[in-house]
N, C-alpha and C positions, 0 to 999 in steps of 0.2 A: 823708612822700610826699604829693604833691599829689593831691587827689581829683578827677581829671579824666580823661575819655576823649577822645582826639583821633584822628580818622580823616582822613587827608589823601590825596586823589587815589588812592584805593584801587582797584586793578584785579585781577580774578581771572577766569581762563578755565579751563573744563574741556573740553578738546578743542575742538569747534566752538562750544560754548556760552559766551557772555560773561556770567558770573554777576554781576559787579560792574564798573561802568564809570565810573571816575573819581569815586568817592564821597568826599565830604568833609563832616564835621560835628564839632561839639564838644559833649560832655555835661559841663556844669559841676557843681560840688557844690551841694547845697542844694535840689535839685528832683528830682521824678520825671519822667523823660523817656520817653515812649512811643515805641516803634520799630515802625512798622506798614507794611504793604504787601501786595499780593496774593501768593498762592502763586507761587513762582518769581521774586520780585522781588529777591532777593539778601540778605534779612535773615539767614538762617542762615549763609550764606557769610561775611557781614560779622562776625557774632559769633564764628564759628570762627577767622577771621583775627585778631580781637582777642585771642582766648584761646590763640593759638599752635597751634591744631589744623590750620590750613591756612596755607600760605605764599603770600602775595600775589605776583602777577607784578610789580607795581610799587606804589609808594605805601607808606603806613605806617598802622598801627593801634596806638596807644600808650595805655598806662595810666600816668598820672602822669608822662608824658614819656618812658616807657621801653617797649620791646617786651616782651611777656609772657615770652618765652623768656630774657630777661636777668634776670628776677626770681628771686632765690635761694630765697625762701620765698613762693611766689605767694599762699597763703591770707592772708598778712599784708597784701597789697596789693589783691587783688581776690577777691571771692566770686562764684561763678557757679553757676547751675542751668540746664543745657541739656537734660538727660535725667534725669527723676526715677527711671527704671528702672535707672540705672547704679549698682547696689548688689548685693553678693552676697546671693542670696535666703536662704541659710542663716545669715547673720550677723545678730545682733541689731542694733537701731538703735544701742544704746549702744556695742557693739563696733565697729561701722562708724565711729562718730565717734572712738572711742579710737584706732583705727588711723590715722586722718587726723591727729589731734593728735600722735601719736608720729612720723609721717613728717615733720612740720613743726616739731618741737621745741616744741610748744605745751603749756601747763599742762593737766593732766588735769581741773582744775576747770571748764575751758571746756565740757567735754562736758555736765555737768549744767546749766550755765548756758544753753546754747543749746537743750537739750531742754526746759527750762522755758519759754524764750522763745517757742518755736514750738508749745507745747501738747501735747507728746508724753510727759510723764512716765509715764502709765499704760501706754504701749506700748514703753517704752525697752528692756525685756528680752525682747521678742518678736522672732522672726525676721522680717526685712524682707520675705521672700517671701510672707508672709501679709497684708501691708499692702494697703489700698485705694490707689487712685491718689492720693487726697487726702492720705493719711498719708505716702505716698512723697514727695509734693511738700513736705510739712512737713519731712521728714527731709532732703531735698535743700537746703532753705533753711537748716536748722540747720547742715549741713556747710559751706555757703557762708559762714556767719557765724563759724565757729570762730576765725579769725584776727583778728576785729574789723576787717575791711578798710574802707578809705575809699571803695572803689568796689564796687558790686554790679551784676551782670548776670543777669537772669532771663528765661528763654524760656518763655512761656505758664504763669506760676505759678498761675493760677486753675484750670487744668485739673484736674478731679476733685474740686474742693472743693465741699462742701455750702454752703447759704446762710450758715450761721454762719461757715464757713471763708472764704467770699468777703468777708464783712463784716470779718473779721479781717485778711485780706491787704490790703485797702484801707488800713486804718489803719496797718498794719505798714509798708507801703511809704512812706507819708507820714512816719511817725516816723523811718525811716532817713534820709530826705532832711532832715528837721528837725534831725538830728544832724550835718549838714554833709557827708553822703556824696553821691557821684554815683550816681544810681540809673537804670539803663537797663532798661526792661521791654518785651519783645516780646509782643504779644497780638493775637488775632483778635477779641476781644470788645470792641468799641468802647464798649459801655455801661459796662464796668468801667473803661476808661481815662478816660471822661468824668468819672467820680467820683473818679479817682485821680491822673491825670497833670496836671502843670502845663504841659508842653510836648510837642510831637509832632515826630518825624522821620518823614516819609512817603516811601517809595521805591517806584519802579516800574521794571522792566527794568534794575535795577542802578544807577539814577540817582536823585538827590535831587529829589523833587517839591515838598516843603515842609519848612521848618524854622521852626516857627511855634508860638506859644502856643495852648493849647486854646481859651481865651476868644476870642482874635483869630480863629481859624479858624471858630468857631461864629458870631461876629458877621458874618464875611464870607459864610458860607453862608446865614445867615438873610435877608440881602438888605434888611433894613430895612422889610419889609412889615408892615402892621398890618391886622388884621381888625376890621371894624365891622359890628355888627348893629343895624339901626334900622327902624322901621316907616315912616319917611319917607325912603326910599332916594334918590329922585330929587333931593329938596331937599338932602340931605347930599352927594350927588355934586357938585351945582352949587357949594355953599359951599366944599367942600374943593378942587375944581379952581380956584376963584377965589383960593385961597391958594397955588396953585402945586403942588398935589399931583398925582400920577398916580393916577387912580381907575379901578377896574374893578368892574363888577357881577358877583357870583358867582351869586346867585339873587335872589328878589324882595325879600329884606330883608338881604342880606349884601354888603358891599363889601370890596375889598382896596385899601389906600391905601399909597402909597410917596412919599417925598420930604418928609414932614413928621414931626416927632417926635410920639409919642403924646400928650404933654402939650398940644401945639398943636392936634392933632385934637380932643381932648376940649374944649378951651377954645372952639374955633370953633363946634362943634355946640351947646355949652351956651349960648353967647352968642345963639343964634337959637332956643333952646328946642326943639332937635331931640332927641327921646328916644333914648337909647342903651341897648340891652339887653346889648351886649357890646363891649368894646374891648380887644383883646389883640395884643401884638406877636408876630409869627411867630418862633418859636425853633427852628432846625434842631437835630436831634440830632447827636451826633458821628458816628454811623453814616451819616446822610444826607450830612454834609459829607465824610466819608471816601470814600463811594461816588462822589460827584460828582467828587472830586479824582482818584481813581484811574481813573475812567472816561476821563478826559482824558489819561491817562499816555502814550498813543500820540502825543500832540502834543509830548511832551517839554517842557512848559512848567512852569517852577518858580516858586513863590511867593516865592522868594528874589530874583527879579528877574534871574536868569541862565538861560541855556539849560541845562536839566538834563542 
């Protein structure tokens, strides 16, 4: 089965509320794709439609070219974690996984394999009701991987994890993508996606705002500005403006420069013996880029070049 998620012209309305409005995107294999947007943007509805929990009014949400409800053994095709609390509290972690393997005709050995994979061997025979949120997240990820699926969909997998767990999930998600799987991850923690995702899907009001690589989005948000600190501010401004840069004074010894690469700024000032205490390209964080993008969502402008 092809490791691809494909959403085409998806629409879903709940009464008077239009939750998803003509949403289209593709999640290919081999990369981690972050799925982000403000509360109420349509992320949960989209994932529920993808996993057969909601029926779209129109359009399609396909896994490997097929709707979820047509998959005879879904765990062999897609692993999903939408709610880490969706486990019987009196059932042990191992029994929970054994029940899932039995229901899908999977080999029992997969239970111990995924327990080891997510770091739960010491807790495998404990009732899940006593688990912390982070442990329940690990159990949910173990369940999602029982069928060794080519597609994985995780909603907020970092919730409840301690720093060690967060470091683990970063590497784990990237390893899944490196194995050729399509990995779709919804998260509100932009700092985690910045270190994990290769690509972002940003939605607002049920529409696509951006389908863009993380590096490309950061470069766009950074704006190409360079900060220069020098004791000869006026002279530096004159020299750089003469080279075609846009220069603005921030304080008595700090400038912001746009329109010239950092290497040319440095070379121009060095050629005239202008001392430089700092020369640094402005680098926006993913959180800054995301906030700016979603702030404009009311304009319905998409970075894909189409009206969102």
